[in-house]
VEXVEXGU-426077 format. One record per atom (N, C-alpha, C, O): residue number from 0; residue in one letter; atom name; x, y, z. Coordinates in steps of 0.05 Angstrom, whole numbers, padded with zeros to 5 digits. Example, Ala and Ser with C-alpha at 12.3 -4.5 7.8 and 13.67 -1.06 7.14 Angstrom:
+-----+------+------+--------+--------+--------+
|  nr | rest | atom |     px |     py |     pz |
+-----+------+------+--------+--------+--------+
|   0 |    a |    N |  00264 | -00114 |  00156 |
|   0 |    a |   CA |  00246 | -00090 |  00156 |
|   0 |    a |    C |  00264 | -00066 |  00156 |
|   0 |    a |    O |  00285 | -00066 |  00169 |
|   1 |    s |    N |  00257 | -00045 |  00142 |
|   1 |    s |   CA |  00273 | -00021 |  00143 |
|   1 |    s |    C |  00258 |  00001 |  00157 |
|   1 |    s |    O |  00268 |  00023 |  00161 |
+-----+------+------+--------+--------+--------+
This chain:
+-----+------+------+--------+--------+--------+
|  nr | rest | atom |     px |     py |     pz |
+-----+------+------+--------+--------+--------+
|   0 |    m |    N |  01430 |  03912 |  02470 |
|   0 |    m |   CA |  01434 |  03939 |  02477 |
|   0 |    m |    C |  01407 |  03953 |  02476 |
|   0 |    m |    O |  01392 |  03949 |  02457 |
|   1 |    v |    N |  01402 |  03970 |  02495 |
|   1 |    v |   CA |  01377 |  03985 |  02497 |
|   1 |    v |    C |  01380 |  04012 |  02483 |
|   1 |    v |    O |  01399 |  04027 |  02490 |
|   2 |    q |    N |  01362 |  04018 |  02465 |
|   2 |    q |   CA |  01363 |  04044 |  02452 |
|   2 |    q |    C |  01343 |  04063 |  02465 |
|   2 |    q |    O |  01320 |  04056 |  02468 |
|   3 |    l |    N |  01353 |  04086 |  02471 |
|   3 |    l |   CA |  01336 |  04106 |  02483 |
|   3 |    l |    C |  01322 |  04122 |  02460 |
|   3 |    l |    O |  01335 |  04127 |  02439 |
|   4 |    p |    N |  01297 |  04129 |  02464 |
|   4 |    p |   CA |  01284 |  04145 |  02442 |
|   4 |    p |    C |  01297 |  04172 |  02439 |
|   4 |    p |    O |  01305 |  04185 |  02458 |
|   5 |    c |    N |  01299 |  04181 |  02414 |
|   5 |    c |   CA |  01310 |  04207 |  02409 |
|   5 |    c |    C |  01290 |  04228 |  02416 |
|   5 |    c |    O |  01266 |  04225 |  02411 |
|   6 |    p |    N |  01299 |  04250 |  02427 |
|   6 |    p |   CA |  01280 |  04272 |  02433 |
|   6 |    p |    C |  01271 |  04284 |  02406 |
|   6 |    p |    O |  01286 |  04285 |  02387 |
|   7 |    p |    N |  01246 |  04294 |  02406 |
|   7 |    p |   CA |  01236 |  04306 |  02381 |
|   7 |    p |    C |  01252 |  04331 |  02374 |
|   7 |    p |    O |  01260 |  04346 |  02392 |
|   8 |    p |    N |  01257 |  04336 |  02348 |
|   8 |    p |   CA |  01272 |  04360 |  02341 |
|   8 |    p |    C |  01255 |  04385 |  02347 |
|   8 |    p |    O |  01231 |  04384 |  02348 |
|   9 |    p |    N |  01268 |  04407 |  02351 |
|   9 |    p |   CA |  01253 |  04432 |  02357 |
|   9 |    p |    C |  01236 |  04440 |  02333 |
|   9 |    p |    O |  01244 |  04435 |  02310 |
|  10 |    a |    N |  01213 |  04451 |  02338 |
|  10 |    a |   CA |  01195 |  04458 |  02317 |
|  10 |    a |    C |  01207 |  04481 |  02301 |
|  10 |    a |    O |  01217 |  04501 |  02312 |
|  11 |    v |    N |  01206 |  04479 |  02275 |
|  11 |    v |   CA |  01217 |  04499 |  02257 |
|  11 |    v |    C |  01194 |  04507 |  02238 |
|  11 |    v |    O |  01181 |  04490 |  02227 |
|  12 |    s |    N |  01191 |  04533 |  02235 |
|  12 |    s |   CA |  01170 |  04543 |  02217 |
|  12 |    s |    C |  01179 |  04541 |  02188 |
|  12 |    s |    O |  01202 |  04538 |  02182 |
|  13 |    i |    N |  01159 |  04541 |  02170 |
|  13 |    i |   CA |  01165 |  04540 |  02141 |
|  13 |    i |    C |  01182 |  04564 |  02133 |
|  13 |    i |    O |  01200 |  04561 |  02117 |
|  14 |    g |    N |  01176 |  04587 |  02144 |
|  14 |    g |   CA |  01192 |  04611 |  02139 |
|  14 |    g |    C |  01221 |  04608 |  02146 |
|  14 |    g |    O |  01239 |  04616 |  02132 |
|  15 |    e |    N |  01226 |  04595 |  02170 |
|  15 |    e |   CA |  01254 |  04590 |  02178 |
|  15 |    e |    C |  01267 |  04570 |  02160 |
|  15 |    e |    O |  01291 |  04573 |  02153 |
|  16 |    l |    N |  01252 |  04550 |  02152 |
|  16 |    l |   CA |  01263 |  04530 |  02133 |
|  16 |    l |    C |  01271 |  04543 |  02106 |
|  16 |    l |    O |  01292 |  04537 |  02095 |
|  17 |    e |    N |  01253 |  04560 |  02097 |
|  17 |    e |   CA |  01259 |  04574 |  02071 |
|  17 |    e |    C |  01283 |  04592 |  02074 |
|  17 |    e |    O |  01299 |  04594 |  02055 |
|  18 |    a |    N |  01286 |  04605 |  02097 |
|  18 |    a |   CA |  01309 |  04623 |  02101 |
|  18 |    a |    C |  01335 |  04607 |  02103 |
|  18 |    a |    O |  01356 |  04617 |  02095 |
|  19 |    q |    N |  01333 |  04582 |  02112 |
|  19 |    q |   CA |  01357 |  04565 |  02116 |
|  19 |    q |    C |  01363 |  04548 |  02091 |
|  19 |    q |    O |  01383 |  04534 |  02091 |
|  20 |    y |    N |  01347 |  04550 |  02070 |
|  20 |    y |   CA |  01350 |  04534 |  02047 |
|  20 |    y |    C |  01378 |  04537 |  02034 |
|  20 |    y |    O |  01391 |  04517 |  02028 |
|  21 |    p |    N |  01388 |  04562 |  02030 |
|  21 |    p |   CA |  01415 |  04564 |  02019 |
|  21 |    p |    C |  01437 |  04551 |  02035 |
|  21 |    p |    O |  01456 |  04539 |  02025 |
|  22 |    q |    N |  01435 |  04553 |  02062 |
|  22 |    q |   CA |  01455 |  04540 |  02079 |
|  22 |    q |    C |  01453 |  04510 |  02077 |
|  22 |    q |    O |  01473 |  04496 |  02078 |
|  23 |    c |    N |  01429 |  04499 |  02075 |
|  23 |    c |   CA |  01426 |  04470 |  02073 |
|  23 |    c |    C |  01437 |  04460 |  02046 |
|  23 |    c |    O |  01450 |  04439 |  02046 |
|  24 |    c |    N |  01433 |  04476 |  02025 |
|  24 |    c |   CA |  01444 |  04468 |  01999 |
|  24 |    c |    C |  01475 |  04469 |  02000 |
|  24 |    c |    O |  01488 |  04452 |  01989 |
|  25 |    k |    N |  01485 |  04489 |  02013 |
|  25 |    k |   CA |  01514 |  04492 |  02016 |
|  25 |    k |    C |  01525 |  04468 |  02032 |
|  25 |    k |    O |  01546 |  04457 |  02025 |
|  26 |    a |    N |  01512 |  04461 |  02054 |
|  26 |    a |   CA |  01521 |  04438 |  02070 |
|  26 |    a |    C |  01520 |  04413 |  02053 |
|  26 |    a |    O |  01538 |  04396 |  02055 |
|  27 |    l |    N |  01499 |  04410 |  02037 |
|  27 |    l |   CA |  01497 |  04386 |  02020 |
|  27 |    l |    C |  01520 |  04385 |  02000 |
|  27 |    l |    O |  01532 |  04364 |  01995 |
|  28 |    r |    N |  01526 |  04409 |  01988 |
|  28 |    r |   CA |  01549 |  04410 |  01969 |
|  28 |    r |    C |  01575 |  04402 |  01983 |
|  28 |    r |    O |  01591 |  04388 |  01971 |
|  29 |    l |    N |  01579 |  04412 |  02007 |
|  29 |    l |   CA |  01604 |  04405 |  02022 |
|  29 |    l |    C |  01605 |  04376 |  02028 |
|  29 |    l |    O |  01627 |  04363 |  02026 |
|  30 |    l |    N |  01583 |  04364 |  02036 |
|  30 |    l |   CA |  01582 |  04335 |  02041 |
|  30 |    l |    C |  01589 |  04319 |  02016 |
|  30 |    l |    O |  01603 |  04299 |  02017 |
|  31 |    i |    N |  01577 |  04328 |  01994 |
|  31 |    i |   CA |  01583 |  04314 |  01968 |
|  31 |    i |    C |  01612 |  04317 |  01961 |
|  31 |    i |    O |  01625 |  04297 |  01953 |
|  32 |    r |    N |  01623 |  04341 |  01964 |
|  32 |    r |   CA |  01651 |  04346 |  01957 |
|  32 |    r |    C |  01670 |  04328 |  01975 |
|  32 |    r |    O |  01691 |  04319 |  01965 |
|  33 |    d |    N |  01662 |  04324 |  02000 |
|  33 |    d |   CA |  01678 |  04307 |  02018 |
|  33 |    d |    C |  01674 |  04278 |  02013 |
|  33 |    d |    O |  01688 |  04262 |  02026 |
|  34 |    g |    N |  01657 |  04270 |  01995 |
|  34 |    g |   CA |  01653 |  04242 |  01988 |
|  34 |    g |    C |  01635 |  04227 |  02007 |
|  34 |    g |    O |  01636 |  04202 |  02009 |
|  35 |    t |    N |  01618 |  04241 |  02022 |
|  35 |    t |   CA |  01600 |  04228 |  02041 |
|  35 |    t |    C |  01579 |  04212 |  02025 |
|  35 |    t |    O |  01568 |  04221 |  02005 |
|  36 |    t |    N |  01573 |  04188 |  02035 |
|  36 |    t |   CA |  01553 |  04171 |  02021 |
|  36 |    t |    C |  01525 |  04182 |  02025 |
|  36 |    t |    O |  01519 |  04197 |  02044 |
|  37 |    l |    N |  01507 |  04175 |  02008 |
|  37 |    l |   CA |  01479 |  04183 |  02009 |
|  37 |    l |    C |  01466 |  04174 |  02036 |
|  37 |    l |    O |  01451 |  04188 |  02048 |
|  38 |    a |    N |  01473 |  04150 |  02044 |
|  38 |    a |   CA |  01462 |  04139 |  02069 |
|  38 |    a |    C |  01470 |  04156 |  02093 |
|  38 |    a |    O |  01453 |  04161 |  02110 |
|  39 |    r |    N |  01494 |  04166 |  02093 |
|  39 |    r |   CA |  01503 |  04183 |  02115 |
|  39 |    r |    C |  01491 |  04211 |  02113 |
|  39 |    r |    O |  01483 |  04223 |  02133 |
|  40 |    i |    N |  01488 |  04221 |  02089 |
|  40 |    i |   CA |  01477 |  04247 |  02085 |
|  40 |    i |    C |  01448 |  04247 |  02094 |
|  40 |    i |    O |  01438 |  04267 |  02104 |
|  41 |    k |    N |  01434 |  04225 |  02089 |
|  41 |    k |   CA |  01405 |  04224 |  02097 |
|  41 |    k |    C |  01401 |  04225 |  02127 |
|  41 |    k |    O |  01379 |  04230 |  02136 |
|  42 |    r |    N |  01422 |  04223 |  02142 |
|  42 |    r |   CA |  01420 |  04225 |  02171 |
|  42 |    r |    C |  01427 |  04252 |  02182 |
|  42 |    r |    O |  01428 |  04257 |  02206 |
|  43 |    t |    N |  01431 |  04272 |  02164 |
|  43 |    t |   CA |  01439 |  04298 |  02173 |
|  43 |    t |    C |  01415 |  04317 |  02176 |
|  43 |    t |    O |  01393 |  04311 |  02166 |
|  44 |    v |    N |  01419 |  04338 |  02191 |
|  44 |    v |   CA |  01398 |  04358 |  02195 |
|  44 |    v |    C |  01391 |  04371 |  02169 |
|  44 |    v |    O |  01367 |  04377 |  02164 |
|  45 |    c |    N |  01411 |  04377 |  02153 |
|  45 |    c |   CA |  01405 |  04391 |  02128 |
|  45 |    c |    C |  01387 |  04374 |  02110 |
|  45 |    c |    O |  01369 |  04385 |  02097 |
|  46 |    w |    N |  01391 |  04348 |  02109 |
|  46 |    w |   CA |  01374 |  04330 |  02093 |
|  46 |    w |    C |  01346 |  04331 |  02104 |
|  46 |    w |    O |  01327 |  04332 |  02088 |
|  47 |    q |    N |  01343 |  04329 |  02130 |
|  47 |    q |   CA |  01316 |  04329 |  02142 |
|  47 |    q |    C |  01301 |  04354 |  02135 |
|  47 |    q |    O |  01277 |  04354 |  02130 |
|  48 |    r |    N |  01315 |  04377 |  02136 |
|  48 |    r |   CA |  01302 |  04402 |  02130 |
|  48 |    r |    C |  01295 |  04405 |  02100 |
|  48 |    r |    O |  01274 |  04415 |  02093 |
|  49 |    l |    N |  01313 |  04395 |  02083 |
|  49 |    l |   CA |  01307 |  04395 |  02054 |
|  49 |    l |    C |  01283 |  04377 |  02048 |
|  49 |    l |    O |  01266 |  04384 |  02032 |
|  50 |    a |    N |  01282 |  04354 |  02061 |
|  50 |    a |   CA |  01260 |  04336 |  02057 |
|  50 |    a |    C |  01233 |  04348 |  02067 |
|  50 |    a |    O |  01213 |  04345 |  02055 |
|  51 |    l |    N |  01235 |  04362 |  02090 |
|  51 |    l |   CA |  01211 |  04375 |  02101 |
|  51 |    l |    C |  01201 |  04397 |  02082 |
|  51 |    l |    O |  01177 |  04400 |  02078 |
|  52 |    l |    N |  01219 |  04413 |  02072 |
|  52 |    l |   CA |  01212 |  04434 |  02053 |
|  52 |    l |    C |  01198 |  04422 |  02028 |
|  52 |    l |    O |  01178 |  04432 |  02018 |
|  53 |    h |    N |  01210 |  04400 |  02018 |
|  53 |    h |   CA |  01199 |  04388 |  01994 |
|  53 |    h |    C |  01171 |  04376 |  02000 |
|  53 |    h |    O |  01153 |  04378 |  01984 |
|  54 |    h |    N |  01168 |  04365 |  02024 |
|  54 |    h |   CA |  01143 |  04353 |  02031 |
|  54 |    h |    C |  01121 |  04375 |  02034 |
|  54 |    h |    O |  01098 |  04371 |  02025 |
|  55 |    c |    N |  01128 |  04397 |  02045 |
|  55 |    c |   CA |  01108 |  04419 |  02050 |
|  55 |    c |    C |  01103 |  04435 |  02025 |
|  55 |    c |    O |  01081 |  04444 |  02020 |
|  56 |    l |    N |  01124 |  04440 |  02009 |
|  56 |    l |   CA |  01122 |  04457 |  01986 |
|  56 |    l |    C |  01136 |  04444 |  01962 |
|  56 |    l |    O |  01156 |  04453 |  01952 |
|  57 |    p |    N |  01124 |  04422 |  01952 |
|  57 |    p |   CA |  01137 |  04406 |  01931 |
|  57 |    p |    C |  01140 |  04421 |  01904 |
|  57 |    p |    O |  01158 |  04414 |  01888 |
|  58 |    r |    N |  01124 |  04441 |  01899 |
|  58 |    r |   CA |  01126 |  04455 |  01874 |
|  58 |    r |    C |  01150 |  04475 |  01874 |
|  58 |    r |    O |  01161 |  04481 |  01853 |
|  59 |    q |    N |  01157 |  04484 |  01898 |
|  59 |    q |   CA |  01179 |  04504 |  01900 |
|  59 |    q |    C |  01206 |  04491 |  01906 |
|  59 |    q |    O |  01227 |  04501 |  01898 |
|  60 |    y |    N |  01206 |  04467 |  01919 |
|  60 |    y |   CA |  01231 |  04455 |  01927 |
|  60 |    y |    C |  01233 |  04426 |  01917 |
|  60 |    y |    O |  01214 |  04411 |  01919 |
|  61 |    r |    N |  01256 |  04420 |  01906 |
|  61 |    r |   CA |  01261 |  04393 |  01895 |
|  61 |    r |    C |  01262 |  04372 |  01917 |
|  61 |    r |    O |  01267 |  04378 |  01941 |
|  62 |    d |    N |  01258 |  04347 |  01909 |
|  62 |    d |   CA |  01262 |  04324 |  01926 |
|  62 |    d |    C |  01292 |  04324 |  01933 |
|  62 |    d |    O |  01309 |  04327 |  01915 |
|  63 |    p |    N |  01300 |  04322 |  01958 |
|  63 |    p |   CA |  01328 |  04323 |  01965 |
|  63 |    p |    C |  01345 |  04302 |  01951 |
|  63 |    p |    O |  01369 |  04307 |  01945 |
|  64 |    e |    N |  01334 |  04279 |  01944 |
|  64 |    e |   CA |  01349 |  04259 |  01929 |
|  64 |    e |    C |  01355 |  04269 |  01901 |
|  64 |    e |    O |  01377 |  04264 |  01891 |
|  65 |    m |    N |  01336 |  04282 |  01889 |
|  65 |    m |   CA |  01341 |  04294 |  01862 |
|  65 |    m |    C |  01362 |  04316 |  01864 |
|  65 |    m |    O |  01380 |  04318 |  01847 |
|  66 |    l |    N |  01360 |  04332 |  01885 |
|  66 |    l |   CA |  01379 |  04354 |  01889 |
|  66 |    l |    C |  01407 |  04342 |  01893 |
|  66 |    l |    O |  01427 |  04352 |  01883 |
|  67 |    f |    N |  01409 |  04320 |  01909 |
|  67 |    f |   CA |  01434 |  04307 |  01914 |
|  67 |    f |    C |  01446 |  04297 |  01887 |
|  67 |    f |    O |  01470 |  04302 |  01882 |
|  68 |    l |    N |  01430 |  04284 |  01870 |
|  68 |    l |   CA |  01440 |  04274 |  01845 |
|  68 |    l |    C |  01449 |  04296 |  01827 |
|  68 |    l |    O |  01469 |  04294 |  01813 |
|  69 |    h |    N |  01434 |  04318 |  01826 |
|  69 |    h |   CA |  01441 |  04341 |  01810 |
|  69 |    h |    C |  01467 |  04354 |  01819 |
|  69 |    h |    O |  01485 |  04359 |  01803 |
|  70 |    l |    N |  01470 |  04358 |  01845 |
|  70 |    l |   CA |  01494 |  04371 |  01856 |
|  70 |    l |    C |  01518 |  04353 |  01852 |
|  70 |    l |    O |  01540 |  04362 |  01847 |
|  71 |    r |    N |  01514 |  04327 |  01856 |
|  71 |    r |   CA |  01537 |  04308 |  01853 |
|  71 |    r |    C |  01546 |  04307 |  01824 |
|  71 |    r |    O |  01570 |  04307 |  01818 |
|  72 |    r |    N |  01527 |  04307 |  01805 |
|  72 |    r |   CA |  01534 |  04307 |  01777 |
|  72 |    r |    C |  01549 |  04333 |  01770 |
|  72 |    r |    O |  01568 |  04333 |  01755 |
|  73 |    q |    N |  01539 |  04356 |  01780 |
|  73 |    q |   CA |  01551 |  04382 |  01775 |
|  73 |    q |    C |  01580 |  04382 |  01786 |
|  73 |    q |    O |  01598 |  04392 |  01773 |
|  74 |    w |    N |  01584 |  04371 |  01810 |
|  74 |    w |   CA |  01610 |  04371 |  01823 |
|  74 |    w |    C |  01630 |  04353 |  01807 |
|  74 |    w |    O |  01653 |  04360 |  01802 |
|  75 |    r |    N |  01620 |  04330 |  01798 |
|  75 |    r |   CA |  01637 |  04312 |  01782 |
|  75 |    r |    C |  01645 |  04323 |  01755 |
|  75 |    r |    O |  01666 |  04316 |  01745 |
|  76 |    q |    N |  01628 |  04341 |  01744 |
|  76 |    q |   CA |  01635 |  04353 |  01719 |
|  76 |    q |    C |  01652 |  04378 |  01722 |
|  76 |    q |    O |  01658 |  04392 |  01702 |
|  77 |    g |    N |  01659 |  04384 |  01747 |
|  77 |    g |   CA |  01678 |  04406 |  01751 |
|  77 |    g |    C |  01664 |  04432 |  01759 |
|  77 |    g |    O |  01678 |  04452 |  01762 |
|  78 |    g |    N |  01639 |  04433 |  01761 |
|  78 |    g |   CA |  01625 |  04457 |  01769 |
|  78 |    g |    C |  01616 |  04456 |  01797 |
|  78 |    g |    O |  01592 |  04460 |  01803 |
|  79 |    g |    N |  01634 |  04450 |  01816 |
|  79 |    g |   CA |  01627 |  04445 |  01843 |
|  79 |    g |    C |  01618 |  04470 |  01859 |
|  79 |    g |    O |  01609 |  04467 |  01882 |
|  80 |    g |    N |  01620 |  04494 |  01847 |
|  80 |    g |   CA |  01611 |  04517 |  01861 |
|  80 |    g |    C |  01629 |  04527 |  01883 |
|  80 |    g |    O |  01621 |  04542 |  01901 |
|  81 |    t |    N |  01655 |  04520 |  01881 |
|  81 |    t |   CA |  01673 |  04528 |  01902 |
|  81 |    t |    C |  01689 |  04553 |  01893 |
|  81 |    t |    O |  01707 |  04562 |  01908 |
|  82 |    s |    N |  01681 |  04565 |  01870 |
|  82 |    s |   CA |  01696 |  04588 |  01861 |
|  82 |    s |    C |  01691 |  04613 |  01877 |
|  82 |    s |    O |  01706 |  04633 |  01875 |
|  83 |    r |    N |  01669 |  04614 |  01892 |
|  83 |    r |   CA |  01662 |  04637 |  01908 |
|  83 |    r |    C |  01674 |  04636 |  01936 |
|  83 |    r |    O |  01665 |  04650 |  01954 |
|  84 |    g |    N |  01692 |  04618 |  01941 |
|  84 |    g |   CA |  01704 |  04616 |  01968 |
|  84 |    g |    C |  01689 |  04599 |  01987 |
|  84 |    g |    O |  01691 |  04603 |  02011 |
|  85 |    e |    N |  01672 |  04582 |  01977 |
|  85 |    e |   CA |  01655 |  04565 |  01994 |
|  85 |    e |    C |  01671 |  04543 |  02007 |
|  85 |    e |    O |  01660 |  04527 |  02022 |
+-----+------+------+--------+--------+--------+
């Protein structure tokens, strides 16, 4: 089977990434709540954006894998963050 190259993603500024950080974290929480595997989560747009933020601003933003582990642990302990209607 022949694989076609993927088109490059549209350019996103750091400011736009920072503005979208809460939405990416919420998407990650929802994926964790739904039981999505880490391998599948790593293929999502939110993961790519979280990884890019960490790469560009590592002091301000966690490694997405650490964030995943933290959120998954929090969800398993019953603090999934769904009390605000998320």
